C-alpha positions in Angstrom: 95.7 94.2 83.5 96.6 91.6 80.9 94.9 88.2 80.8 95.8 85.3 78.5 93.2 82.7 78.0 94.5 79.3 76.7 91.9 77.1 75.1 91.5 74.2 72.7 89.4 74.7 69.5 86.5 72.8 71.1 86.3 75.4 73.9 86.6 78.5 71.8 83.1 79.6 72.3 83.5 79.5 76.1 86.8 81.2 75.8 85.3 84.1 73.8 82.6 84.6 76.5 85.2 84.8 79.2 87.3 87.1 77.1 84.3 89.4 76.6 83.6 89.5 80.3 87.2 90.4 81.1 87.3 93.1 78.5 84.1 94.6 79.9 85.9 94.9 83.2 88.6 97.0 81.4 91.3 94.3 81.1 93.5 93.7 78.1 92.4 90.1 77.3 93.3 87.7 74.5 92.9 84.1 73.6 95.7 81.7 72.7 94.5 78.7 70.7 96.3 75.4 71.4 98.3 74.0 68.5 100.0 71.0 70.2 103.2 71.6 68.2 105.1 74.7 69.3 105.9 76.9 72.3 107.4 79.8 70.3 104.2 81.7 69.9 103.2 80.9 73.4 106.4 82.3 74.8 105.7 85.6 73.2 102.1 85.6 74.4 103.1 84.9 78.0 105.3 88.0 78.3 104.0 90.7 80.6 100.8 88.7 81.4 99.2 89.4 84.8 96.8 86.5 84.8 96.9 83.1 83.0 93.6 81.2 82.5 93.6 77.7 81.1 90.3 76.2 80.0 90.9 72.5 80.7 89.8 69.6 78.7 90.6 65.9 78.4 93.7 66.5 76.3 95.2 69.3 78.5 97.2 67.1 80.8 99.6 66.0 78.0 99.5 69.1 75.9 103.1 70.6 75.7 101.9 74.2 75.5 99.9 73.8 78.7 102.8 72.1 80.4 105.1 74.9 79.3 102.7 77.7 80.3 102.0 76.3 83.7 105.7 75.7 84.3 106.4 79.3 83.2 104.0 80.7 85.8 105.1 78.3 88.5 108.7 79.5 87.9 107.5 83.1 88.3 105.8 82.0 91.6 102.5 83.5 90.3 99.1 81.8 90.6 97.1 80.9 87.5 93.6 79.7 86.9 92.5 76.3 85.6 88.9 76.3 84.6 87.4 72.8 84.5 84.4 70.8 85.8 86.6 67.7 85.9 89.0 68.5 88.7 90.2 65.0 89.3 92.1 65.1 85.9 94.1 68.2 86.9 97.7 67.8 88.2 98.9 69.4 91.4 100.9 72.1 89.6 103.0 72.8 92.8 99.9 74.2 94.5 100.0 77.3 92.4 96.9 76.7 90.4 93.5 78.2 91.3 91.1 75.6 90.2 87.5 76.8 89.5 84.6 74.8 88.2 81.8 77.3 87.7 81.5 80.4 85.6 80.3 82.4 88.6 83.3 81.4 90.6 85.5 82.4 87.7 83.9 85.8 87.2 84.2 86.6 90.9 87.9 85.6 91.0 88.8 87.5 87.8 87.0 90.6 89.1 88.9 90.5 92.4 92.2 90.0 90.6 91.5 93.0 88.3 90.7 95.2 91.3 93.8 94.1 93.1 96.1 94.7 90.2 94.5 98.0 89.4 95.1 99.0 93.0 98.7 98.0 92.8 99.1 100.0 89.6 97.5 103.0 91.3 99.8 102.8 94.3 102.9 102.5 92.0 101.7 105.5 89.9 101.2 107.6 93.1 104.7 106.8 94.4 106.1 107.8 91.1 104.1 111.1 91.2 105.4 111.8 94.7 109.0 111.4 93.6 108.4 113.6 90.5 107.1 116.3 92.8 110.4 116.3 94.6 109.5 114.4 97.8 110.6 111.0 99.1 108.5 108.1 100.2 109.1 108.7 103.9 107.2 109.5 107.0 109.3 112.7 107.3 108.1 113.9 103.9 104.4 113.3 104.5 104.7 115.2 107.8 106.4 118.1 105.9 103.6 118.0 103.3 100.9 118.3 106.0 103.0 121.0 107.8 103.2 123.1 104.6 99.6 122.4 103.6 100.4 120.7 100.3 97.0 119.2 99.4 97.8 117.7 96.0 100.9 116.0 97.3 99.2 114.7 100.4 96.5 113.1 98.1 99.2 111.2 96.3 100.6 110.0 99.7 97.2 108.5 100.5 97.0 106.9 97.1 100.4 105.4 97.9 98.7 103.9 101.0 100.4 106.0 103.7 98.4 106.0 106.9 96.3 109.1 107.9 97.2 108.3 111.5 101.0 108.7 111.0 102.8 110.4 113.9 105.9 112.6 114.0 108.8 112.0 116.2 107.0 113.6 119.2 103.9 111.4 118.7 101.8 114.2 117.2 99.4 113.0 114.5 99.0 114.5 111.0 95.6 115.7 112.0 96.9 117.6 115.1 99.7 119.1 112.9 97.2 120.3 110.3 95.0 121.8 112.9 97.8 123.6 114.7 98.9 125.1 111.3 95.3 126.1 110.5 95.0 124.0 107.3 91.3 123.3 107.2 91.4 121.5 103.8 94.2 119.2 105.0 92.4 118.4 108.2 89.2 117.7 106.2 91.1 115.4 103.9 92.6 113.5 106.9 89.2 113.1 108.4 87.8 111.9 105.1 90.6 109.3 104.9 89.6 108.0 108.4 92.1 109.7 110.7 91.4 109.2 114.4 89.4 112.2 115.6 90.2 111.5 119.2 93.9 110.7 119.0 96.1 112.1 121.8 99.2 114.0 120.9 102.4 112.8 122.5 103.6 116.3 123.4 100.6 118.1 125.0 98.2 115.2 125.4 95.8 117.1 123.2 93.1 115.8 121.0 92.5 117.4 117.6 89.5 119.2 119.1 91.7 120.6 121.9 94.2 121.9 119.4 91.4 123.5 117.4 90.0 125.1 120.5 93.4 126.4 121.5 93.5 128.1 118.1 89.8 129.1 118.3 89.3 127.6 114.8 85.5 127.4 114.6 85.5 125.8 111.2 87.7 122.9 112.3 86.0 122.6 115.6 82.6 122.3 114.0 83.8 119.7 111.6 85.3 117.6 114.4 82.2 117.9 116.6 80.0 116.9 113.7 82.3 113.9 113.1 81.8 112.8 116.7 84.8 114.1 118.5 84.7 113.7 122.3 84.4 117.1 124.0 85.5 116.3 127.6 88.9 114.6 127.2 91.6 116.2 129.4 95.1 117.1 128.3 98.3 116.4 130.3 97.6 119.6 132.2 94.0 118.6 132.9 92.5 121.0 130.4 89.5 120.2 128.3 88.8 121.8 124.9 86.3 124.1 126.7 88.8 125.2 129.3 91.3 126.0 126.5 88.7 128.1 124.6 87.5 130.0 127.7 91.1 130.5 128.8 91.9 132.3 125.6 88.6 134.2 125.9 87.4 132.8 122.6 83.7 133.1 123.3 82.3 131.7 120.1 84.5 128.6 120.3 83.4 128.1 124.0 79.7 128.5 123.1 80.1 125.9 120.3 81.5 123.4 122.8 78.9 124.1 125.4 76.2 123.6 122.8 77.9 120.3 121.9 77.5 119.1 125.6 80.9 120.0 127.1 81.0 119.9 130.9 81.5 123.3 132.4 82.6 122.1 135.8 85.6 119.8 134.9 88.7 121.2 136.8 92.2 121.5 135.4 95.4 120.9 137.3 95.1 124.4 138.8 91.7 123.5 140.2 89.9 125.8 137.8 86.9 124.9 135.6 85.6 126.5 132.4 82.9 128.0 134.5 85.3 129.6 136.9 87.5 130.9 134.1 84.4 132.4 132.4 83.5 134.1 135.7 87.1 135.3 136.2 87.2 136.9 132.7 83.6 138.1 132.8 82.7 136.4 129.5 79.1 137.4 129.5 78.1 135.4 126.3 79.7 132.3 127.7 78.1 132.7 131.1 74.7 133.2 129.4 75.3 130.0 127.4 76.1 128.3 130.7 72.9 129.7 132.2 74.9 131.6 134.7 74.6 135.3 135.5 77.7 137.3 135.5 78.8 138.2 139.0 
């Protein structure tokens, strides 16, 4: 971030303190001393500036360089800072000026602007990286990246501020897709980025935990349960994650859900519960976990 500080000679010491503060935050800051006689040097200094800061004094209102610089930023439709404890002497400046009167206010504002501009620069860099990797900045491409398990590319999509809760054309979330494909690292990344752990897929009505149970993926199931996933949500066919795991006779997955508090008696659309399926398939370890003797 480039900051230009405009100051008269009598405010030089204050300008240098502000410059040092800005530089400590990692910005490229410089001071332009008012000369009252030319805009040529100022025109060069204003090029590619992200933030303009004017230290105001009694002579500022009629100074041609200040008039030029404020007009320049107003023309760019960019805000600029006027730092002064005499706010009644400051012109309106088309409402673009941010007028601050204390050093603490100034430091807070500059810090927030540096953070915002750095964020914008990071987003831009991430988008350029995605394009260089051969992908487009589209929903279709981030879905493809998750489907193929491209961790490094997905990280760039997140830096470019794509949502971890994006859905495909069937209403299936990125997290559901990652789990169905068995991509634990992708699923973990999505969870770390704040993906909804209880989202319902548009096709099956499954939560991520249900999809993990259907695949008997213990690692993903454990991570979801630890993250607070609800264990008793029912799919479109009335199946819970526990019914799905018992139905495929995945005993370790079923026991994990039972230990997490899953209800063994919720019935699916066929009128069968996890308990009934476990009895039907004679899953002894599951029945023991349910405190039921095999019959």
